[in-house]
C-alpha positions, 0 to 999 in steps of 0.5 A: 487435487485443486478446485477452480477459484470462485467468484461471489457477486453482490449487488451493483457488481455486474460491471466489475472488471469492465475497467481493469485499470481502475479496479481496487483489489482488497485482501480480505479475511474477515479480520478487523484489519481486513474490515478496516482495509475494505472500508478504506477501499470502499471510501476510495471507490465512492470518490473514484467510481472504481469497482472493488474486489474482496479477495480471500486466499488460502493455502490448505496445508499439505500432509507429509508423512514423517518418513516420506522424502517427497512432498505429498499431494495437497488435500483440498478443504471440504465443501464446508470450508468453501461454504464458510468462506463464501458466507463470509464474503457474502456478508461483507458484500451485503454490508458494503451494499448498505454502507456504500450503495453506489459501489460495485463490489464482488468477492473472489476466492483463490487457493494459494498464498495471500501474497501471491494471489494479491500480486497476481490479481493486482497485475491489471488493477488500479490499486491493492489494499491490505490491512496492516497492524503496527508490528512490534518487531522487525521479524513479524514485519518481514514475513507479512503479506503487506511487505511481500505484496508491496515489494512485488506488486505492479500497481500502488499498494495501500496498507491501511492502519490507524485512525486518522483525522479527515483534516490531516494532510497527505504526506509525500516522501520525495527523493531524487529518483524518477519515482518522485513524480509518481509519488507526488502525482499519487499524493496530490490526487489523494489530497484533491479528492479528500480536500486536504493539503500535501506535505512534501518531505525530503530526507537529507542524510548528512554526508559521511555521517557528519554531525556539524549541521551548521557548518557552511558546507552543510547549510549550503547543501540543505539550501540546494536540496530545498531548491530542488524539492521546490522545483519538483513540487512546482509542476504539481502545484500548477496541476492542482492549484486548489491543493495547499502544499508545503515543502520541507527538507528534514535532516536525517536518514530518509526512511526514519524522518519520513516515518516520524513525519507521518505521525501527523498525516492521514496517508503517507506516500512513498516509492516502493523500489525493489532492491537486490536481496543483499542490499535490502538486507544491508540497507533497509528501504524507505518502504520497510521503515514505513511499514515498521514504524508509520502509524498511519496508512501507507501508499507505496507506488512503483517507479519506472526504473529499477534500483540495482 
């Protein structure tokens, strides 16, 4: 038997939900990574006047007798568990009211897996924010909430990690897909509100795995890639004339070069394009390279066209 989801309201939270296209939803469980994600979201809300929702989700384990062939009904946690979760969110909301007094904050409890709950709550949100420790192995990453949410979310997903300097630029991973415009738009907006520059990077793998980078054909190809990158970036230069921007074509697999370039950024923005399961297994996406290797926060934005 399940109980209804609950909402915990704090000071300045009366209007949360009034602007669903701006709401920032944070995956929150009280851990250090979740607290870091909440601080990032609250800072963002201060800049954008967006409301913040701290979402706690848990799925109570189901007891299945050893001899049973059919799953048993889930046993819902007792009232003490709900009270403890409510107290945790209440403390987080009280802290947010002290540190970010102008931000509208509320907490919400949902019963189910964190990835599903976040994806559903993000369907009409402006941004999803989750904490993301840097894992040492691919297996841990592939089963993480961050990886799952970034694959299925309809809005941009920010995975918060690292301790960047406030003067570090925003890095934009630009490819030749329609997602590039969305990536650059998000990167320039983030750079503008932070008062920093944009570093637009395009990874160019050598055709057919060739290693003679100095041959005339490859030099001409890199020059052509640089011209295309400049053309894509130019329209955003005009829209954000106060934001300094540099462009670079880096030779190598796009995911790898972008993860390496992220070392000097406070936020790296890339496209999160869903691929078919087999192709995903055979050719890891740029977003998975970043989730595995990037040390700074990562913003994954969805493109308008799927990749088959």
